[in-house]
N, C-alpha and C positions, 0 to 999 in steps of 0.2 A: 504494500500500500504506500503510495506517495504522500508526502506532506502537503498540506493545503493551508492557505492563509485567508482569513475572512475579515472583511471590514464591516463595522456596525455603525449605522447612522440613525439619527432620530428625525422623524418627520411628524408633522401635524396635518392631518386631513380634516376637512370640514364637510358638513352636509346639513341641509335644512330638514332632512327627514329622519336620520337615525345615526347612532354611533357606528353601527355596522357599515353603513354606506360611507361614513367619514373615514373609517379605517381602510376600506376598499379603495377609496379615492387616493389615499396616500400611496398604497401599494401600486395601483394601476398607473399613477403618474410616474413613480420611480421606475417602473418597468419599461417605460418609453426610452429611457436613456441608460439604464443599468442592466448588465447581463448577469445571468446565473444567480438570480435572487434565491435565497435559501429559506430563511425563517423570518416571519413577521410576528412580533410580540407586542400586543397592546399593553402599554405601561401606565396609561392614565386616560381617564375620560372626564370631560367637563362640558359645560354649555356656555354659550355666549347669550347674555340676557339683555333685554331692554324693557324697562317699565314692567318688570315681573313676568315677561313673556320670553319664551325660548326663541332666539333668532337662529342659532346654529348649534349643532352637536359637533364636538371636537374630540378627536382621538389621537393621542400621542403614540406613535408606533416606532419601535426599534426594528430596523430592517437590516438583515445581513446579506452580503453577497460575496462571492468568491473572487479573490484577486486572480487575474489571468496572467499566466506566464507565457513566455515566447513559445513554449511547446504546446500550450492549450489551443 
């Protein structure tokens, strides 16, 4: 088995509908420019409020992807 190196980044996705859609938005957006995504971990959920009403659901996501080598 060869050694691998992974980078972990934090993203915040938002949605006016749900935390699930907010997390999915973060992953789907990252997938447009990052390759070999491995794990997404939701680490925090919160809501943006205005006058006591929910404006947006927010999900903070830790996302890991594999560093590419010249051999990959």
